[in-house]
C-alpha positions as CSV (number, residue, x, y, z in Angstrom):
1,X,-8.4,-5.4,-13.4
2,X,-7.4,-7.4,-10.3
3,X,-9.7,-9.5,-8.2
4,X,-7.6,-11.2,-5.5
5,X,-9.2,-14.4,-4.1
6,X,-8.0,-13.9,-0.5
7,X,-10.3,-10.9,0.1
8,X,-14.1,-10.2,0.2
9,X,-15.9,-7.3,-1.6
10,X,-18.9,-5.0,-1.2
11,X,-21.2,-3.6,-3.8
12,X,-19.9,-0.2,-2.9
13,X,-16.4,-1.3,-4.1
14,X,-14.7,-1.7,-0.8
15,X,-12.6,-4.8,0.0
16,X,-11.7,-6.5,3.2
17,X,-8.9,-8.9,4.0
18,X,-9.4,-10.8,7.3
19,X,-6.3,-11.7,9.5
20,X,-7.6,-13.3,12.7
21,X,-9.9,-10.7,14.3
22,X,-8.4,-7.9,12.2
23,X,-10.2,-6.6,9.0
24,X,-8.0,-4.7,6.7
25,X,-10.1,-2.4,4.5
26,X,-9.6,-0.4,1.2
27,X,-11.2,0.4,-2.1
28,X,-11.0,-2.0,-5.0
29,X,-8.9,-1.8,-8.1
30,X,-12.2,-1.1,-10.1
31,X,-13.1,1.7,-7.7
32,X,-9.7,3.5,-8.0
33,X,-9.8,3.0,-11.8
34,X,-13.3,4.7,-12.0
35,X,-12.2,7.5,-9.7
36,X,-9.0,8.4,-11.6
37,X,-6.1,10.0,-9.9
38,X,-6.6,10.1,-6.2
39,X,-5.4,13.3,-4.6
40,X,-6.7,13.1,-1.0
41,X,-7.8,10.4,1.5
42,X,-9.6,11.3,4.7
43,X,-9.0,8.8,7.5
44,X,-11.0,8.0,10.6
45,X,-9.7,8.3,14.1
46,X,-8.1,5.3,15.8
47,X,-10.5,4.1,18.4
48,X,-13.6,5.1,16.4
49,X,-16.4,2.4,16.5
50,X,-17.9,1.7,13.2
51,X,-21.0,-0.2,12.3
52,X,-21.2,-2.2,9.1
53,X,-22.1,0.2,6.2
54,X,-21.0,3.4,8.1
55,X,-19.0,5.9,6.1
56,X,-15.7,6.3,7.8
57,X,-13.6,8.3,5.3
58,X,-13.5,10.0,1.9
59,X,-11.4,9.4,-1.2
60,X,-11.1,12.4,-3.4
61,X,-9.9,12.3,-7.0
62,X,-9.6,14.7,-9.8
63,X,-13.0,13.5,-11.0
64,X,-15.1,13.2,-7.8
65,X,-15.4,12.7,-4.1
66,X,-16.5,9.3,-2.7
67,X,-17.3,8.0,0.8
68,X,-15.6,4.9,2.0
69,X,-17.9,2.6,3.9
70,X,-17.0,0.0,6.5
71,X,-17.8,-3.6,5.2
72,X,-17.8,-4.9,8.8
73,X,-18.5,-3.6,12.3
74,X,-15.6,-2.9,14.6
75,X,-13.1,-0.6,16.2
76,X,-10.5,1.3,14.2
77,X,-7.1,0.0,15.4
78,X,-4.9,1.5,12.8
79,X,-5.0,3.9,9.8
80,X,-2.7,4.0,6.8
81,X,-1.2,7.5,7.7
82,X,1.2,7.6,4.7
83,X,-1.8,8.0,2.5
84,X,-2.1,11.6,3.8
85,X,1.1,12.5,2.1
86,X,0.9,9.9,-0.8
87,X,-2.8,9.3,-1.7
88,X,-1.8,8.1,-5.1
89,X,-0.7,4.8,-3.4
90,X,-4.4,3.8,-3.5
91,X,-4.2,4.0,-7.3
92,X,-0.8,2.2,-7.6
93,X,-1.4,-0.7,-5.1
94,X,-5.1,-0.7,-3.9
95,X,-4.9,-4.2,-2.3
96,X,-1.6,-3.9,-0.4
97,X,0.1,-0.6,0.3
98,X,-3.1,1.3,-0.5
99,X,-5.2,-0.1,2.4
100,X,-7.1,2.5,4.3
101,X,-8.0,1.2,7.8
102,X,-7.6,-1.7,10.1
103,X,-10.5,-2.7,12.3
104,X,-10.9,-5.1,15.2
105,X,-14.1,-6.9,14.1
106,X,-16.9,-7.1,16.6
107,X,-18.8,-9.7,14.6
108,X,-16.9,-12.1,12.1
109,X,-20.3,-13.1,10.7
110,X,-20.3,-9.7,8.8
111,X,-17.9,-11.3,6.4
112,X,-20.6,-13.8,5.3
113,X,-22.6,-11.0,3.6
114,X,-19.7,-10.0,1.3
115,X,-18.9,-11.2,-2.2
116,X,-16.2,-13.5,-3.2
117,X,-13.7,-12.5,-5.9
118,X,-15.7,-14.4,-8.6
119,X,-19.0,-12.8,-7.4
120,X,-17.4,-9.3,-7.4
121,X,-15.9,-9.8,-10.8
122,X,-19.3,-10.8,-12.2
123,X,-20.9,-7.8,-10.4
124,X,-18.4,-5.3,-11.9
125,X,-18.7,-6.9,-15.4
126,X,-22.5,-6.4,-15.2
127,X,-22.1,-2.8,-13.8
128,X,-19.9,-1.9,-16.7
129,X,-22.3,-3.3,-19.3
């Protein structure tokens, strides 16, 4: 199980990597592992305004369907369109090629409420116990 240090995590198992004003969002390695083989990813519309905690998409696997929630507030600037044809990319590379959406953050302070890699790893360990 991977827990990269350069990203922040939510209790709902989303991750966010901040590059300037841009937040790149996806689901964690733990989430994709729990879901199993991902067969469909629903993406939001570019230009959509999201508030922190809003559901903006869906990840469907052979086991279940899960909402994907925004860890920060902002405007959708880009979606990972190749996931429409290759949703399994989220399983194969959740932290890089498997990103779901890019947002222009409206409040960088939203990041302060998220977990570090160490905090998230401890959270997942406790959740599995």
